N, CA, C and O atoms as a CHARMM CRD file, in Angstrom:
* protein
*
  352
    1    1 MET  N    -17.19500 144.64100 -67.09500 PROA 1      0.00000
    2    1 MET  CA   -16.48200 143.62600 -67.81100 PROA 1      0.00000
    3    1 MET  C    -15.26700 144.26100 -68.47600 PROA 1      0.00000
    4    1 MET  O    -15.35900 145.36600 -69.01100 PROA 1      0.00000
    5    2 LYS  N    -14.13700 143.57400 -68.44600 PROA 2      0.00000
    6    2 LYS  CA   -12.90500 144.10800 -69.02200 PROA 2      0.00000
    7    2 LYS  C    -12.65900 143.51100 -70.40100 PROA 2      0.00000
    8    2 LYS  O    -12.97800 142.34700 -70.64400 PROA 2      0.00000
    9    3 PRO  N    -12.09300 144.30800 -71.30300 PROA 3      0.00000
   10    3 PRO  CA   -11.78100 143.78800 -72.63800 PROA 3      0.00000
   11    3 PRO  C    -10.67900 142.72600 -72.58600 PROA 3      0.00000
   12    3 PRO  O     -9.80500 142.76600 -71.72000 PROA 3      0.00000
   13    4 VAL  N    -10.73300 141.78400 -73.51600 PROA 4      0.00000
   14    4 VAL  CA    -9.75800 140.70300 -73.59000 PROA 4      0.00000
   15    4 VAL  C     -8.61500 141.07300 -74.52700 PROA 4      0.00000
   16    4 VAL  O     -7.46400 140.72400 -74.26500 PROA 4      0.00000
   17    5 VAL  N     -8.91700 141.77300 -75.61300 PROA 5      0.00000
   18    5 VAL  CA    -7.90300 142.16300 -76.58900 PROA 5      0.00000
   19    5 VAL  C     -7.73700 143.67000 -76.56700 PROA 5      0.00000
   20    5 VAL  O     -8.58200 144.39000 -76.03400 PROA 5      0.00000
   21    6 SER  N     -6.64200 144.14400 -77.14900 PROA 6      0.00000
   22    6 SER  CA    -6.38400 145.58100 -77.16100 PROA 6      0.00000
   23    6 SER  C     -7.34300 146.28900 -78.11800 PROA 6      0.00000
   24    6 SER  O     -7.98900 145.65900 -78.95600 PROA 6      0.00000
   25    7 ALA  N     -7.41800 147.59100 -77.97700 PROA 7      0.00000
   26    7 ALA  CA    -8.32000 148.37800 -78.81400 PROA 7      0.00000
   27    7 ALA  C     -7.90200 148.31300 -80.28000 PROA 7      0.00000
   28    7 ALA  O     -8.75500 148.21700 -81.16200 PROA 7      0.00000
   29    8 LEU  N     -6.60900 148.36300 -80.54500 PROA 8      0.00000
   30    8 LEU  CA    -6.13100 148.29000 -81.92700 PROA 8      0.00000
   31    8 LEU  C     -6.49000 146.94600 -82.56000 PROA 8      0.00000
   32    8 LEU  O     -6.94000 146.89500 -83.70500 PROA 8      0.00000
   33    9 ASN  N     -6.29300 145.87200 -81.82000 PROA 9      0.00000
   34    9 ASN  CA    -6.65700 144.55200 -82.34300 PROA 9      0.00000
   35    9 ASN  C     -8.16000 144.42700 -82.56400 PROA 9      0.00000
   36    9 ASN  O     -8.59700 143.82700 -83.54700 PROA 9      0.00000
   37   10 ALA  N     -8.94300 144.98400 -81.66600 PROA 10     0.00000
   38   10 ALA  CA   -10.39900 144.90600 -81.81100 PROA 10     0.00000
   39   10 ALA  C    -10.86900 145.65000 -83.05500 PROA 10     0.00000
   40   10 ALA  O    -11.66700 145.11900 -83.82800 PROA 10     0.00000
   41   11 TRP  N    -10.38500 146.87100 -83.25800 PROA 11     0.00000
   42   11 TRP  CA   -10.80700 147.64200 -84.42200 PROA 11     0.00000
   43   11 TRP  C    -10.26300 147.04800 -85.71400 PROA 11     0.00000
   44   11 TRP  O    -10.93700 147.09000 -86.74300 PROA 11     0.00000
   45   12 SER  N     -9.05300 146.49500 -85.67600 PROA 12     0.00000
   46   12 SER  CA    -8.50500 145.83300 -86.86800 PROA 12     0.00000
   47   12 SER  C     -9.35500 144.62300 -87.24300 PROA 12     0.00000
   48   12 SER  O     -9.63300 144.39100 -88.42000 PROA 12     0.00000
   49   13 CYS  N     -9.76000 143.86400 -86.25000 PROA 13     0.00000
   50   13 CYS  CA   -10.60100 142.69500 -86.48400 PROA 13     0.00000
   51   13 CYS  C    -11.95900 143.11100 -87.04900 PROA 13     0.00000
   52   13 CYS  O    -12.50100 142.41900 -87.91100 PROA 13     0.00000
   53   14 VAL  N    -12.50900 144.21100 -86.58600 PROA 14     0.00000
   54   14 VAL  CA   -13.78600 144.70500 -87.10000 PROA 14     0.00000
   55   14 VAL  C    -13.65900 145.04700 -88.58100 PROA 14     0.00000
   56   14 VAL  O    -14.51200 144.67000 -89.38500 PROA 14     0.00000
   57   15 VAL  N    -12.59200 145.76300 -88.94200 PROA 15     0.00000
   58   15 VAL  CA   -12.40500 146.17200 -90.34200 PROA 15     0.00000
   59   15 VAL  C    -12.20500 144.95900 -91.24000 PROA 15     0.00000
   60   15 VAL  O    -12.82300 144.86400 -92.30000 PROA 15     0.00000
   61   16 VAL  N    -11.34300 144.02900 -90.82400 PROA 16     0.00000
   62   16 VAL  CA   -11.08300 142.83400 -91.63500 PROA 16     0.00000
   63   16 VAL  C    -12.34800 141.98200 -91.75300 PROA 16     0.00000
   64   16 VAL  O    -12.62800 141.43600 -92.82000 PROA 16     0.00000
   65   17 SER  N    -13.10500 141.86600 -90.67800 PROA 17     0.00000
   66   17 SER  CA   -14.32400 141.05600 -90.70900 PROA 17     0.00000
   67   17 SER  C    -15.36500 141.63800 -91.65400 PROA 17     0.00000
   68   17 SER  O    -15.99900 140.89800 -92.40600 PROA 17     0.00000
   69   18 VAL  N    -15.54600 142.94100 -91.62400 PROA 18     0.00000
   70   18 VAL  CA   -16.51500 143.56800 -92.52100 PROA 18     0.00000
   71   18 VAL  C    -16.09700 143.35300 -93.97400 PROA 18     0.00000
   72   18 VAL  O    -16.92500 143.00900 -94.81700 PROA 18     0.00000
   73   19 PHE  N    -14.80800 143.55800 -94.26500 PROA 19     0.00000
   74   19 PHE  CA   -14.30700 143.35700 -95.61800 PROA 19     0.00000
   75   19 PHE  C    -14.50900 141.90800 -96.05600 PROA 19     0.00000
   76   19 PHE  O    -14.95000 141.66000 -97.17900 PROA 19     0.00000
   77   20 ALA  N    -14.19500 140.95700 -95.18900 PROA 20     0.00000
   78   20 ALA  CA   -14.33600 139.53400 -95.52900 PROA 20     0.00000
   79   20 ALA  C    -15.79800 139.15800 -95.74100 PROA 20     0.00000
   80   20 ALA  O    -16.10700 138.38500 -96.64800 PROA 20     0.00000
   81   21 ILE  N    -16.69300 139.68500 -94.92900 PROA 21     0.00000
   82   21 ILE  CA   -18.11500 139.38200 -95.07400 PROA 21     0.00000
   83   21 ILE  C    -18.62500 139.86300 -96.43200 PROA 21     0.00000
   84   21 ILE  O    -19.36400 139.14800 -97.10900 PROA 21     0.00000
   85   22 VAL  N    -18.23600 141.06300 -96.82700 PROA 22     0.00000
   86   22 VAL  CA   -18.69600 141.60500 -98.10700 PROA 22     0.00000
   87   22 VAL  C    -18.14100 140.78400 -99.27100 PROA 22     0.00000
   88   22 VAL  O    -18.89500 140.36600-100.15100 PROA 22     0.00000
   89   23 ILE  N    -16.83500 140.55400 -99.27800 PROA 23     0.00000
   90   23 ILE  CA   -16.20800 139.84200-100.39200 PROA 23     0.00000
   91   23 ILE  C    -16.70800 138.39900-100.47200 PROA 23     0.00000
   92   23 ILE  O    -17.06800 137.92800-101.55100 PROA 23     0.00000
   93   24 LEU  N    -16.73200 137.69800 -99.34300 PROA 24     0.00000
   94   24 LEU  CA   -17.16800 136.30100 -99.36400 PROA 24     0.00000
   95   24 LEU  C    -18.65200 136.16700 -99.70800 PROA 24     0.00000
   96   24 LEU  O    -19.05200 135.18100-100.32600 PROA 24     0.00000
   97   25 SER  N    -19.45900 137.13200 -99.32200 PROA 25     0.00000
   98   25 SER  CA   -20.87800 137.08900 -99.69400 PROA 25     0.00000
   99   25 SER  C    -21.04500 137.22200-101.20700 PROA 25     0.00000
  100   25 SER  O    -21.88700 136.54800-101.80200 PROA 25     0.00000
  101   26 ILE  N    -20.25300 138.08200-101.82500 PROA 26     0.00000
  102   26 ILE  CA   -20.30400 138.22800-103.27800 PROA 26     0.00000
  103   26 ILE  C    -19.85100 136.93400-103.95500 PROA 26     0.00000
  104   26 ILE  O    -20.50100 136.45800-104.88600 PROA 26     0.00000
  105   27 ILE  N    -18.73300 136.36500-103.48700 PROA 27     0.00000
  106   27 ILE  CA   -18.22800 135.12000-104.06500 PROA 27     0.00000
  107   27 ILE  C    -19.23800 133.98600-103.87100 PROA 27     0.00000
  108   27 ILE  O    -19.48400 133.21200-104.79600 PROA 27     0.00000
  109   28 GLY  N    -19.81800 133.88300-102.68300 PROA 28     0.00000
  110   28 GLY  CA   -20.82100 132.85500-102.42300 PROA 28     0.00000
  111   28 GLY  C    -22.05200 133.01900-103.29500 PROA 28     0.00000
  112   28 GLY  O    -22.61400 132.03300-103.77200 PROA 28     0.00000
  113   29 GLY  N    -22.47400 134.25900-103.50700 PROA 29     0.00000
  114   29 GLY  CA   -23.61800 134.50600-104.38100 PROA 29     0.00000
  115   29 GLY  C    -23.34300 134.09900-105.82100 PROA 29     0.00000
  116   29 GLY  O    -24.21900 133.57200-106.50800 PROA 29     0.00000
  117   30 LEU  N    -22.10800 134.35100-106.27400 PROA 30     0.00000
  118   30 LEU  CA   -21.74600 133.93900-107.64000 PROA 30     0.00000
  119   30 LEU  C    -21.73400 132.42000-107.77100 PROA 30     0.00000
  120   30 LEU  O    -22.20000 131.87800-108.77300 PROA 30     0.00000
  121   31 PHE  N    -21.20400 131.73200-106.76400 PROA 31     0.00000
  122   31 PHE  CA   -21.22100 130.26800-106.81200 PROA 31     0.00000
  123   31 PHE  C    -22.64500 129.72800-106.73500 PROA 31     0.00000
  124   31 PHE  O    -22.98800 128.77100-107.43000 PROA 31     0.00000
  125   32 LYS  N    -23.47000 130.33800-105.89300 PROA 32     0.00000
  126   32 LYS  CA   -24.84400 129.84000-105.72400 PROA 32     0.00000
  127   32 LYS  C    -25.64700 129.95900-107.00600 PROA 32     0.00000
  128   32 LYS  O    -26.49100 129.11200-107.29800 PROA 32     0.00000
  129   33 SER  N    -25.38600 131.00900-107.76800 PROA 33     0.00000
  130   33 SER  CA   -26.13000 131.20200-109.02000 PROA 33     0.00000
  131   33 SER  C    -25.45600 130.51400-110.20600 PROA 33     0.00000
  132   33 SER  O    -25.88200 130.68600-111.34800 PROA 33     0.00000
  133   34 ASN  N    -24.39900 129.73100-109.93900 PROA 34     0.00000
  134   34 ASN  CA   -23.64300 129.04400-111.00200 PROA 34     0.00000
  135   34 ASN  C    -23.18200 130.01700-112.08500 PROA 34     0.00000
  136   34 ASN  O    -23.29500 129.74100-113.27900 PROA 34     0.00000
  137   35 HSD  N    -22.66100 131.15600-111.64400 PROA 35     0.00000
  138   35 HSD  CA   -22.17100 132.16700-112.58400 PROA 35     0.00000
  139   35 HSD  C    -21.01900 131.59600-113.39400 PROA 35     0.00000
  140   35 HSD  O    -20.17000 130.87700-112.86800 PROA 35     0.00000
  141   36 HSD  N    -21.00000 131.92500-114.67600 PROA 36     0.00000
  142   36 HSD  CA   -20.00100 131.32900-115.57000 PROA 36     0.00000
  143   36 HSD  C    -18.56700 131.70100-115.20400 PROA 36     0.00000
  144   36 HSD  O    -17.63900 130.97700-115.56200 PROA 36     0.00000
  145   37 SER  N    -18.36700 132.80700-114.50300 PROA 37     0.00000
  146   37 SER  CA   -17.00600 133.17500-114.10400 PROA 37     0.00000
  147   37 SER  C    -16.48200 132.28500-112.97600 PROA 37     0.00000
  148   37 SER  O    -15.27300 132.22000-112.75400 PROA 37     0.00000
  149   38 MET  N    -17.37100 131.60600-112.26900 PROA 38     0.00000
  150   38 MET  CA   -16.95700 130.74500-111.16500 PROA 38     0.00000
  151   38 MET  C    -16.99900 129.25300-111.50600 PROA 38     0.00000
  152   38 MET  O    -16.18500 128.48600-110.99000 PROA 38     0.00000
  153   39 VAL  N    -17.90200 128.84200-112.33800 PROA 39     0.00000
  154   39 VAL  CA   -18.03700 127.41500-112.66900 PROA 39     0.00000
  155   39 VAL  C    -18.03200 127.17900-114.17500 PROA 39     0.00000
  156   39 VAL  O    -18.60200 126.19400-114.64500 PROA 39     0.00000
  157   40 GLY  N    -17.40100 128.06000-114.93200 PROA 40     0.00000
  158   40 GLY  CA   -17.49600 127.98500-116.38800 PROA 40     0.00000
  159   40 GLY  C    -16.45500 127.13600-117.08600 PROA 40     0.00000
  160   40 GLY  O    -16.64800 126.79800-118.25400 PROA 40     0.00000
  161   41 THR  N    -15.34900 126.76800-116.42800 PROA 41     0.00000
  162   41 THR  CA   -14.32100 125.97700-117.10400 PROA 41     0.00000
  163   41 THR  C    -14.27300 124.56900-116.52100 PROA 41     0.00000
  164   41 THR  O    -14.95200 124.27100-115.53800 PROA 41     0.00000
  165   42 THR  N    -13.47900 123.72000-117.12600 PROA 42     0.00000
  166   42 THR  CA   -13.37700 122.33100-116.66000 PROA 42     0.00000
  167   42 THR  C    -12.59700 122.21500-115.35900 PROA 42     0.00000
  168   42 THR  O    -12.71400 121.20300-114.66800 PROA 42     0.00000
  169   43 LYS  N    -11.81000 123.21700-115.00900 PROA 43     0.00000
  170   43 LYS  CA   -11.03200 123.17200-113.77300 PROA 43     0.00000
  171   43 LYS  C    -11.83100 123.67200-112.56500 PROA 43     0.00000
  172   43 LYS  O    -11.40300 123.49300-111.42600 PROA 43     0.00000
  173   44 ASP  N    -12.96600 124.28600-112.80100 PROA 44     0.00000
  174   44 ASP  CA   -13.79300 124.81000-111.72200 PROA 44     0.00000
  175   44 ASP  C    -14.67200 123.70600-111.15000 PROA 44     0.00000
  176   44 ASP  O    -14.89100 122.69300-111.81400 PROA 44     0.00000
  177   45 PRO  N    -15.18400 123.88200-109.92000 PROA 45     0.00000
  178   45 PRO  CA   -16.06400 122.86400-109.32900 PROA 45     0.00000
  179   45 PRO  C    -17.37300 122.73700-110.10000 PROA 45     0.00000
  180   45 PRO  O    -17.88700 123.70900-110.65400 PROA 45     0.00000
  181   46 ASP  N    -17.90000 121.51000-110.12100 PROA 46     0.00000
  182   46 ASP  CA   -19.14300 121.25500-110.84800 PROA 46     0.00000
  183   46 ASP  C    -20.37900 121.72800-110.09200 PROA 46     0.00000
  184   46 ASP  O    -21.33600 122.20800-110.70000 PROA 46     0.00000
  185   47 ASN  N    -20.36100 121.59400-108.77600 PROA 47     0.00000
  186   47 ASN  CA   -21.54100 121.88300-107.96600 PROA 47     0.00000
  187   47 ASN  C    -21.37500 123.23400-107.26800 PROA 47     0.00000
  188   47 ASN  O    -20.86700 123.30200-106.14800 PROA 47     0.00000
  189   48 GLY  N    -21.80300 124.30000-107.93100 PROA 48     0.00000
  190   48 GLY  CA   -21.67100 125.64200-107.37900 PROA 48     0.00000
  191   48 GLY  C    -22.39800 125.86500-106.06600 PROA 48     0.00000
  192   48 GLY  O    -21.82200 126.46500-105.15800 PROA 48     0.00000
  193   49 PRO  N    -23.65100 125.40600-105.92000 PROA 49     0.00000
  194   49 PRO  CA   -24.35100 125.61300-104.64300 PROA 49     0.00000
  195   49 PRO  C    -23.68000 124.93400-103.44900 PROA 49     0.00000
  196   49 PRO  O    -23.75800 125.44400-102.33200 PROA 49     0.00000
  197   50 ALA  N    -23.02100 123.79200-103.66600 PROA 50     0.00000
  198   50 ALA  CA   -22.30100 123.14600-102.55400 PROA 50     0.00000
  199   50 ALA  C    -21.10800 123.99100-102.12200 PROA 50     0.00000
  200   50 ALA  O    -20.83300 124.12800-100.93000 PROA 50     0.00000
  201   51 VAL  N    -20.40600 124.55500-103.09700 PROA 51     0.00000
  202   51 VAL  CA   -19.28100 125.44300-102.77900 PROA 51     0.00000
  203   51 VAL  C    -19.79700 126.69700-102.08000 PROA 51     0.00000
  204   51 VAL  O    -19.16700 127.20200-101.15100 PROA 51     0.00000
  205   52 ALA  N    -20.94700 127.19500-102.53000 PROA 52     0.00000
  206   52 ALA  CA   -21.53600 128.38500-101.90400 PROA 52     0.00000
  207   52 ALA  C    -21.86600 128.12500-100.43900 PROA 52     0.00000
  208   52 ALA  O    -21.73400 129.02100 -99.60500 PROA 52     0.00000
  209   53 GLY  N    -22.29200 126.91200-100.12200 PROA 53     0.00000
  210   53 GLY  CA   -22.56700 126.57300 -98.71700 PROA 53     0.00000
  211   53 GLY  C    -21.32700 126.67900 -97.86100 PROA 53     0.00000
  212   53 GLY  O    -21.39000 127.16200 -96.73000 PROA 53     0.00000
  213   54 SER  N    -20.20100 126.23500 -98.38500 PROA 54     0.00000
  214   54 SER  CA   -18.94200 126.34500 -97.64400 PROA 54     0.00000
  215   54 SER  C    -18.51800 127.80000 -97.48500 PROA 54     0.00000
  216   54 SER  O    -18.03700 128.20300 -96.42600 PROA 54     0.00000
  217   55 VAL  N    -18.69800 128.57500 -98.53500 PROA 55     0.00000
  218   55 VAL  CA   -18.33000 129.99200 -98.47200 PROA 55     0.00000
  219   55 VAL  C    -19.22500 130.72600 -97.47500 PROA 55     0.00000
  220   55 VAL  O    -18.74700 131.56800 -96.71500 PROA 55     0.00000
  221   56 PHE  N    -20.50500 130.41400 -97.47500 PROA 56     0.00000
  222   56 PHE  CA   -21.41200 131.07000 -96.52600 PROA 56     0.00000
  223   56 PHE  C    -21.14600 130.62100 -95.08500 PROA 56     0.00000
  224   56 PHE  O    -21.41700 131.37100 -94.14800 PROA 56     0.00000
  225   57 ALA  N    -20.62100 129.41400 -94.90100 PROA 57     0.00000
  226   57 ALA  CA   -20.19200 128.99900 -93.55300 PROA 57     0.00000
  227   57 ALA  C    -19.04200 129.86500 -93.08100 PROA 57     0.00000
  228   57 ALA  O    -18.97500 130.21900 -91.90400 PROA 57     0.00000
  229   58 ALA  N    -18.12500 130.21600 -93.99400 PROA 58     0.00000
  230   58 ALA  CA   -17.02700 131.12300 -93.64400 PROA 58     0.00000
  231   58 ALA  C    -17.56400 132.52000 -93.31900 PROA 58     0.00000
  232   58 ALA  O    -17.02200 133.20600 -92.45200 PROA 58     0.00000
  233   59 VAL  N    -18.61300 132.93600 -94.00300 PROA 59     0.00000
  234   59 VAL  CA   -19.23400 134.23300 -93.70400 PROA 59     0.00000
  235   59 VAL  C    -19.79000 134.23000 -92.28600 PROA 59     0.00000
  236   59 VAL  O    -19.66900 135.22300 -91.56900 PROA 59     0.00000
  237   60 ILE  N    -20.39300 133.13200 -91.88300 PROA 60     0.00000
  238   60 ILE  CA   -20.93500 133.03100 -90.52200 PROA 60     0.00000
  239   60 ILE  C    -19.81200 133.12300 -89.48800 PROA 60     0.00000
  240   60 ILE  O    -19.98200 133.75400 -88.44500 PROA 60     0.00000
  241   61 VAL  N    -18.67500 132.50100 -89.77100 PROA 61     0.00000
  242   61 VAL  CA   -17.52900 132.59200 -88.86200 PROA 61     0.00000
  243   61 VAL  C    -17.07100 134.04300 -88.73500 PROA 61     0.00000
  244   61 VAL  O    -16.78500 134.51400 -87.63400 PROA 61     0.00000
  245   62 TYR  N    -17.00100 134.75300 -89.86600 PROA 62     0.00000
  246   62 TYR  CA   -16.59800 136.16000 -89.81000 PROA 62     0.00000
  247   62 TYR  C    -17.63700 137.03300 -89.11200 PROA 62     0.00000
  248   62 TYR  O    -17.27600 138.03400 -88.49400 PROA 62     0.00000
  249   63 VAL  N    -18.89800 136.68200 -89.19500 PROA 63     0.00000
  250   63 VAL  CA   -19.92500 137.42600 -88.45100 PROA 63     0.00000
  251   63 VAL  C    -19.70700 137.25500 -86.95000 PROA 63     0.00000
  252   63 VAL  O    -19.85900 138.20700 -86.18400 PROA 63     0.00000
  253   64 VAL  N    -19.35100 136.03900 -86.53300 PROA 64     0.00000
  254   64 VAL  CA   -19.05300 135.79900 -85.11500 PROA 64     0.00000
  255   64 VAL  C    -17.83900 136.62200 -84.68800 PROA 64     0.00000
  256   64 VAL  O    -17.84200 137.21900 -83.61100 PROA 64     0.00000
  257   65 PHE  N    -16.79300 136.65700 -85.53400 PROA 65     0.00000
  258   65 PHE  CA   -15.62700 137.49800 -85.24100 PROA 65     0.00000
  259   65 PHE  C    -16.03400 138.95500 -85.12700 PROA 65     0.00000
  260   65 PHE  O    -15.57200 139.65900 -84.22900 PROA 65     0.00000
  261   66 LEU  N    -16.89700 139.41600 -86.02600 PROA 66     0.00000
  262   66 LEU  CA   -17.32600 140.81100 -86.01400 PROA 66     0.00000
  263   66 LEU  C    -18.06700 141.14200 -84.72900 PROA 66     0.00000
  264   66 LEU  O    -17.84100 142.19900 -84.13800 PROA 66     0.00000
  265   67 VAL  N    -18.94200 140.25900 -84.29200 PROA 67     0.00000
  266   67 VAL  CA   -19.69600 140.50700 -83.05700 PROA 67     0.00000
  267   67 VAL  C    -18.75200 140.54400 -81.86100 PROA 67     0.00000
  268   67 VAL  O    -18.85500 141.43600 -81.01900 PROA 67     0.00000
  269   68 PHE  N    -17.82400 139.57400 -81.77800 PROA 68     0.00000
  270   68 PHE  CA   -16.89300 139.53500 -80.65400 PROA 68     0.00000
  271   68 PHE  C    -15.99600 140.76900 -80.64000 PROA 68     0.00000
  272   68 PHE  O    -15.84800 141.42100 -79.60600 PROA 68     0.00000
  273   69 CYS  N    -15.40100 141.08700 -81.78000 PROA 69     0.00000
  274   69 CYS  CA   -14.47400 142.22100 -81.82700 PROA 69     0.00000
  275   69 CYS  C    -15.20700 143.55000 -81.67100 PROA 69     0.00000
  276   69 CYS  O    -14.67400 144.48900 -81.07900 PROA 69     0.00000
  277   70 GLY  N    -16.41500 143.63200 -82.19700 PROA 70     0.00000
  278   70 GLY  CA   -17.20800 144.84100 -81.98800 PROA 70     0.00000
  279   70 GLY  C    -17.53900 145.04900 -80.52700 PROA 70     0.00000
  280   70 GLY  O    -17.52500 146.17800 -80.03600 PROA 70     0.00000
  281   71 PHE  N    -17.83900 143.95800 -79.82500 PROA 71     0.00000
  282   71 PHE  CA   -18.10200 144.05400 -78.38800 PROA 71     0.00000
  283   71 PHE  C    -16.84000 144.47600 -77.63700 PROA 71     0.00000
  284   71 PHE  O    -16.91500 145.26400 -76.69500 PROA 71     0.00000
  285   72 GLN  N    -15.68600 143.95800 -78.04700 PROA 72     0.00000
  286   72 GLN  CA   -14.42400 144.35400 -77.42000 PROA 72     0.00000
  287   72 GLN  C    -14.14200 145.83800 -77.66400 PROA 72     0.00000
  288   72 GLN  O    -13.70500 146.54000 -76.75200 PROA 72     0.00000
  289   73 ALA  N    -14.38500 146.31500 -78.86600 PROA 73     0.00000
  290   73 ALA  CA   -14.19100 147.73400 -79.17300 PROA 73     0.00000
  291   73 ALA  C    -15.15900 148.58800 -78.35900 PROA 73     0.00000
  292   73 ALA  O    -14.79100 149.65800 -77.87600 PROA 73     0.00000
  293   74 PHE  N    -16.39500 148.11600 -78.20600 PROA 74     0.00000
  294   74 PHE  CA   -17.36400 148.83200 -77.38100 PROA 74     0.00000
  295   74 PHE  C    -16.88900 148.92000 -75.92800 PROA 74     0.00000
  296   74 PHE  O    -17.02400 149.96400 -75.29000 PROA 74     0.00000
  297   75 LEU  N    -16.33500 147.82400 -75.41100 PROA 75     0.00000
  298   75 LEU  CA   -15.82900 147.84600 -74.03500 PROA 75     0.00000
  299   75 LEU  C    -14.67400 148.83100 -73.88000 PROA 75     0.00000
  300   75 LEU  O    -14.58700 149.53100 -72.87100 PROA 75     0.00000
  301   76 HSD  N    -13.78800 148.88800 -74.87400 PROA 76     0.00000
  302   76 HSD  CA   -12.69500 149.86100 -74.82300 PROA 76     0.00000
  303   76 HSD  C    -13.22500 151.28500 -74.88200 PROA 76     0.00000
  304   76 HSD  O    -12.74000 152.16600 -74.17200 PROA 76     0.00000
  305   77 ASN  N    -14.21200 151.50400 -75.72300 PROA 77     0.00000
  306   77 ASN  CA   -14.80000 152.82800 -75.84500 PROA 77     0.00000
  307   77 ASN  C    -15.47000 153.24100 -74.53900 PROA 77     0.00000
  308   77 ASN  O    -15.31800 154.37900 -74.09400 PROA 77     0.00000
  309   78 ARG  N    -16.20300 152.33100 -73.93100 PROA 78     0.00000
  310   78 ARG  CA   -16.87800 152.62100 -72.66400 PROA 78     0.00000
  311   78 ARG  C    -15.87600 152.86500 -71.54500 PROA 78     0.00000
  312   78 ARG  O    -16.08000 153.73400 -70.69700 PROA 78     0.00000
  313   79 GLN  N    -14.78500 152.08600 -71.54700 PROA 79     0.00000
  314   79 GLN  CA   -13.76400 152.23200 -70.51900 PROA 79     0.00000
  315   79 GLN  C    -13.04000 153.57500 -70.64800 PROA 79     0.00000
  316   79 GLN  O    -12.70300 154.19300 -69.63900 PROA 79     0.00000
  317   80 SER  N    -12.80200 154.02800 -71.87400 PROA 80     0.00000
  318   80 SER  CA   -12.09400 155.29000 -72.05800 PROA 80     0.00000
  319   80 SER  C    -12.96600 156.48600 -71.68300 PROA 80     0.00000
  320   80 SER  O    -12.43800 157.53000 -71.29800 PROA 80     0.00000
  321   81 LYS  N    -14.28000 156.35600 -71.78700 PROA 81     0.00000
  322   81 LYS  CA   -15.17400 157.45500 -71.41800 PROA 81     0.00000
  323   81 LYS  C    -15.28700 157.62100 -69.91000 PROA 81     0.00000
  324   81 LYS  O    -15.64800 158.69600 -69.43200 PROA 81     0.00000
  325   82 ARG  N    -14.98400 156.57200 -69.15700 PROA 82     0.00000
  326   82 ARG  CA   -15.04300 156.65600 -67.70200 PROA 82     0.00000
  327   82 ARG  C    -13.83600 157.35500 -67.11400 PROA 82     0.00000
  328   82 ARG  O    -13.81700 157.67700 -65.92600 PROA 82     0.00000
  329   83 GLY  N    -12.83100 157.59300 -67.93400 PROA 83     0.00000
  330   83 GLY  CA   -11.64200 158.23500 -67.43500 PROA 83     0.00000
  331   83 GLY  C    -10.64200 157.26800 -66.84600 PROA 83     0.00000
  332   83 GLY  O     -9.78600 157.67100 -66.05900 PROA 83     0.00000
  333   84 ALA  N    -10.72900 156.00500 -67.20800 PROA 84     0.00000
  334   84 ALA  CA    -9.78600 155.02100 -66.70500 PROA 84     0.00000
  335   84 ALA  C     -8.40700 155.26100 -67.29400 PROA 84     0.00000
  336   84 ALA  O     -8.28200 155.62600 -68.46300 PROA 84     0.00000
  337   85 ILE  N     -7.40100 155.06500 -66.51300 PROA 85     0.00000
  338   85 ILE  CA    -6.01500 155.25300 -66.95900 PROA 85     0.00000
  339   85 ILE  C     -5.53800 153.94500 -67.55500 PROA 85     0.00000
  340   85 ILE  O     -5.65400 152.88100 -66.94600 PROA 85     0.00000
  341   86 SER  N     -5.00100 154.04600 -68.75300 PROA 86     0.00000
  342   86 SER  CA    -4.51500 152.85800 -69.44400 PROA 86     0.00000
  343   86 SER  C     -3.00100 152.88400 -69.49600 PROA 86     0.00000
  344   86 SER  O     -2.40400 153.90900 -69.82600 PROA 86     0.00000
  345   87 LEU  N     -2.38300 151.76800 -69.17400 PROA 87     0.00000
  346   87 LEU  CA    -0.92800 151.68200 -69.19400 PROA 87     0.00000
  347   87 LEU  C     -0.44800 150.89200 -70.40400 PROA 87     0.00000
  348   87 LEU  O      0.27500 149.90800 -70.24600 PROA 87     0.00000
  349   88 ASN  N     -0.83300 151.30000 -71.60000 PROA 88     0.00000
  350   88 ASN  CA    -0.44800 150.58500 -72.80700 PROA 88     0.00000
  351   88 ASN  C      0.83200 151.12700 -73.35600 PROA 88     0.00000
  352   88 ASN  O      1.31800 150.64600 -74.38000 PROA 88     0.00000
């Protein structure tokens, strides 16, 4: 199977996805527990767990990106070990 995206794009996507998963998981956890820093003022949303559901949906999207880009990086790594010539 051949990679769809370049190696640089695949590894960049992996790094961004991991960072987004960590940050969004922390933010979602704070909303789920109705932490005062997230729902403590009148301008913040009233229903923290509902907001947490949306944030965790974004985490799932980033997990899908991580799996896809990780697979692309794996394909590039496997292709380079075979001695294939790349014309990039």
